[in-house]
C-alpha atoms as one frame of an Amber mdcrd trajectory, in Angstrom:
protein
  -0.052  -0.087   0.029   1.051   3.608  -0.732   1.788   5.624   2.611   2.509
   9.322   3.245   5.489   9.356   5.383   7.067  12.324   7.315  10.855  11.732
   7.426  11.819  14.838   9.183  10.175  17.523  11.264  10.375  21.291  11.560
  10.057  24.215   9.476  10.958  22.400   6.252   9.488  18.997   6.831  10.225
  16.232   4.444   7.482  13.988   3.009   7.750  10.917   0.648   5.281   8.417
  -0.658   6.677   4.837   0.124   5.336   1.463  -0.588   4.347  -0.357   2.773
   3.064  -3.882   3.663  -0.591  -3.852   3.903  -1.725  -4.144   7.691  -3.212
  -7.309   9.055  -6.503  -7.117  10.646  -6.385  -7.312  14.349  -8.913  -8.013
  16.992 -10.746  -4.457  17.863  -9.487  -2.687  14.844 -11.131  -2.109  11.396
  -9.158  -2.143   8.071 -10.262   0.373   5.717  -9.110   0.548   2.140  -8.715
   4.096   1.606  -9.935   5.896  -1.559  -9.188   9.511  -0.632  -6.864  10.772
   2.289  -5.899  14.242   3.346  -3.151  15.934   5.486  -5.101  17.767   8.024
  -4.373  20.607  10.539  -3.255  17.980  13.063  -0.838  16.414  10.575   0.527
  19.922   9.746   1.109  20.460  13.348   3.028  17.038  13.561   4.978  17.764
  10.470   6.304  21.139  11.942   7.392  19.313  15.005   4.890  20.729  17.499
   4.323  17.181  18.882   7.634  16.315  20.745   6.429  12.685  21.198   6.219
  11.997  17.494   9.353  10.258  15.799  10.348   9.972  12.245   9.670   8.111
  10.109   5.977   8.603  10.683   3.110   7.598   8.446   0.780  10.610   8.196
  -3.070  10.896   7.416  -5.670  10.071   9.761  -8.567  11.380   7.696  -9.958
  10.103   4.681 -12.742   8.160   2.845 -12.732   4.444   2.083 -14.493   1.130
   2.371 -14.200  -1.455   5.133 -12.116  -4.423   4.341 -12.149  -6.252   7.726
């Protein structure tokens, strides 16, 4: 699957699109096949380094639209 990955944080964050393994469904979680995703305000703050607990590389995008796979 394709993932938007933040490889560094700060005023000039670096982001790349990487091929990653498809996650396996786990008990208590839902697997969504994303059709559209966005980098929202929270992702922007993370990219700028405003969350000290974030470590690179970090897969971004927690907003989107898709269909339930499992």
